[in-house]
C-alpha positions as CSV (number, residue, x, y, z in Angstrom):
1,X,16.4,6.2,19.4
2,X,15.7,4.5,16.0
3,X,17.8,5.0,13.6
4,X,16.4,6.8,10.3
5,X,16.3,3.9,7.9
6,X,14.4,2.0,10.9
7,X,11.9,4.9,11.1
8,X,11.4,4.7,6.9
9,X,11.1,1.2,6.9
10,X,8.3,1.7,9.9
11,X,6.6,4.1,8.0
12,X,6.6,2.1,4.6
13,X,5.4,-1.0,6.4
14,X,2.6,0.9,8.0
15,X,1.7,2.4,4.4
16,X,1.4,-0.9,2.7
17,X,0.8,-3.5,5.0
18,X,-2.7,-3.5,4.1
19,X,-2.0,-3.3,0.1
20,X,0.3,-6.1,0.5
21,X,-1.8,-8.2,2.5
22,X,-4.9,-7.8,0.1
23,X,-3.0,-8.2,-2.8
24,X,-1.5,-11.3,-1.4
25,X,-4.8,-12.9,-0.8
26,X,-5.9,-12.0,-4.2
27,X,-2.6,-13.7,-5.6
28,X,-3.8,-16.9,-3.4
29,X,-7.4,-16.9,-4.8
30,X,-5.8,-16.3,-8.3
31,X,-4.2,-19.9,-7.8
32,X,-7.4,-21.6,-6.4
33,X,-6.7,-21.0,-2.9
34,X,-9.6,-19.4,-1.7
35,X,-9.1,-20.5,2.1
36,X,-5.7,-19.3,3.4
37,X,-5.0,-19.9,7.0
38,X,-4.4,-16.2,8.6
39,X,-0.6,-17.3,9.9
40,X,0.2,-18.8,6.3
41,X,-1.2,-15.7,4.9
42,X,1.1,-13.4,7.2
43,X,4.3,-15.5,6.6
44,X,4.1,-14.6,2.8
45,X,3.0,-11.0,3.9
46,X,6.4,-11.0,5.8
47,X,7.9,-12.8,3.1
48,X,7.1,-10.1,0.7
49,X,8.4,-7.4,3.0
50,X,11.8,-9.6,3.7
51,X,12.5,-9.3,0.2
52,X,12.3,-5.8,-0.2
53,X,14.4,-5.3,3.2
54,X,16.8,-7.5,2.5
55,X,17.4,-6.1,-1.4
56,X,16.4,-9.2,-3.1
57,X,14.0,-7.3,-5.4
58,X,14.1,-3.9,-6.1
59,X,12.1,-1.1,-8.0
60,X,12.8,0.4,-10.9
61,X,10.4,3.4,-12.1
62,X,11.6,2.7,-15.9
63,X,10.2,-0.8,-15.9
64,X,6.5,0.2,-14.5
65,X,4.6,1.1,-11.6
66,X,5.4,0.5,-8.1
67,X,1.7,-1.0,-7.9
68,X,2.4,-3.7,-10.6
69,X,6.1,-4.0,-9.0
70,X,4.4,-5.0,-5.6
71,X,2.1,-7.1,-7.2
72,X,4.3,-9.2,-9.1
73,X,6.4,-9.5,-6.1
74,X,3.3,-10.6,-4.0
75,X,2.4,-13.1,-6.8
76,X,6.0,-14.5,-6.9
77,X,6.1,-14.9,-2.9
78,X,2.9,-16.8,-3.1
79,X,4.1,-19.2,-5.6
80,X,7.1,-19.9,-3.6
81,X,4.6,-20.8,-0.5
82,X,2.4,-22.8,-3.1
83,X,5.8,-24.8,-4.0
84,X,6.7,-25.0,-0.4
85,X,3.7,-26.5,0.4
86,X,3.1,-29.0,-2.0
87,X,6.2,-30.4,-1.7
88,X,6.0,-30.5,2.3
89,X,2.5,-32.5,1.4
90,X,4.3,-34.6,-0.8
91,X,2.2,-34.7,-3.3
92,X,4.4,-33.3,-5.8
93,X,7.8,-34.6,-6.9
94,X,8.7,-32.4,-9.8
95,X,7.9,-28.8,-10.3
96,X,7.0,-29.9,-14.3
97,X,3.9,-31.4,-12.6
98,X,0.3,-30.7,-13.7
99,X,-0.3,-28.7,-10.5
100,X,1.4,-25.8,-12.1
101,X,-0.3,-25.9,-15.6
102,X,-1.9,-22.4,-16.5
103,X,-5.6,-23.0,-15.1
104,X,-8.5,-20.7,-16.1
105,X,-8.5,-17.6,-14.0
106,X,-11.6,-17.1,-12.1
107,X,-13.3,-13.9,-13.9
108,X,-13.5,-12.5,-10.3
109,X,-9.9,-12.2,-10.3
110,X,-8.9,-12.0,-13.9
111,X,-8.3,-7.9,-13.2
112,X,-7.2,-6.4,-9.9
113,X,-10.3,-6.7,-7.6
114,X,-11.7,-3.7,-6.5
115,X,-10.4,-4.2,-2.7
116,X,-6.7,-4.3,-4.2
117,X,-7.3,-1.1,-6.1
118,X,-8.7,0.3,-2.5
119,X,-6.0,-1.0,-0.9
120,X,-3.6,0.8,-3.0
121,X,-5.2,4.2,-3.3
122,X,-5.3,4.1,0.6
123,X,-1.6,3.5,0.5
124,X,-0.8,6.3,-2.1
125,X,-3.3,8.6,-0.1
126,X,-0.8,7.9,3.1
127,X,2.0,8.7,0.8
128,X,0.4,11.9,-0.4
129,X,-0.6,13.1,3.6
130,X,2.9,12.2,4.6
131,X,4.6,14.1,1.9
132,X,1.9,17.2,3.0
133,X,2.8,16.9,6.2
134,X,6.6,17.1,5.4
135,X,6.1,20.3,3.3
136,X,3.7,22.2,5.5
137,X,3.9,23.8,9.0
138,X,2.9,21.6,11.9
139,X,0.1,24.4,12.2
140,X,-1.1,24.3,8.8
141,X,-1.2,20.3,9.0
142,X,-3.2,20.5,12.3
143,X,-5.9,22.7,10.7
144,X,-5.9,20.7,7.5
145,X,-6.0,17.5,9.4
146,X,-8.8,18.5,11.7
147,X,-11.1,20.0,8.8
148,X,-10.3,17.8,6.1
149,X,-9.6,14.3,7.5
150,X,-11.5,14.6,10.5
151,X,-14.6,16.7,9.6
152,X,-14.9,19.2,12.1
153,X,-16.3,22.2,10.6
154,X,-14.3,25.4,10.3
155,X,-16.1,27.2,12.9
156,X,-15.4,24.8,15.5
157,X,-11.4,24.9,14.5
158,X,-11.0,28.6,14.6
159,X,-12.6,28.5,18.2
160,X,-10.7,25.6,19.2
161,X,-7.3,27.5,18.0
162,X,-8.7,30.9,19.2
163,X,-7.9,32.6,15.6
164,X,-10.8,34.0,13.1
165,X,-12.8,31.5,10.6
166,X,-11.0,33.2,7.6
167,X,-7.5,32.2,9.0
168,X,-8.9,28.2,9.1
169,X,-10.2,29.2,5.5
170,X,-7.2,30.6,4.0
171,X,-4.7,27.8,5.8
172,X,-7.0,24.9,4.4
173,X,-7.1,26.4,1.1
174,X,-3.3,26.6,1.0
175,X,-3.0,23.2,2.3
176,X,-5.3,21.7,-0.9
177,X,-3.2,23.8,-3.4
178,X,0.0,22.3,-2.0
179,X,-1.6,18.9,-1.9
180,X,-2.8,19.1,-5.4
181,X,1.0,20.2,-6.5
182,X,2.6,17.5,-4.3
183,X,-0.1,14.8,-6.4
184,X,1.0,16.0,-9.9
185,X,4.4,15.2,-9.5
186,X,5.7,12.5,-12.0
187,X,6.6,9.7,-9.0
188,X,2.5,10.1,-7.9
189,X,1.0,10.3,-11.4
190,X,2.7,7.0,-12.2
191,X,0.8,5.2,-9.6
192,X,-2.3,6.6,-10.5
């Protein structure tokens, strides 16, 4: 049986893997690497998670949003990869070379791309849903999941569970109210 911290890391990885992947790819593109082999991309993504896991980088809410912290960490691991790649290819003998001069950034990547924003929103939604799941009864979450996430009609769910329709409506209303309360928490508001 996995220990609690192992389960927590697995949950974190599941929630943020896509966001880190998209952010890392965006960082490569900002540095002019528009075609990155998948194994190299995954190596950098792994380096980001390794930095977090080993404690080489830690988030301080007083310094900003978690999204910005994760973006900065992805950018740093990408730069580390590019530097090591250039050193290996012997095209660069010094870190002071022209290869690391500031270049004009492609306007398409000057701001967070919508793909990155969507990936972070998806991770945040996963965090909200996990919090809701932890704070309501399993039956309440099941009803919420069937109606709101799976798109089943309240009538179908009531029939499946053998309850009246108003029970489903009330349960969904209470779950949505709880979800709104969770979304107003300080740590969540900072990420929006």
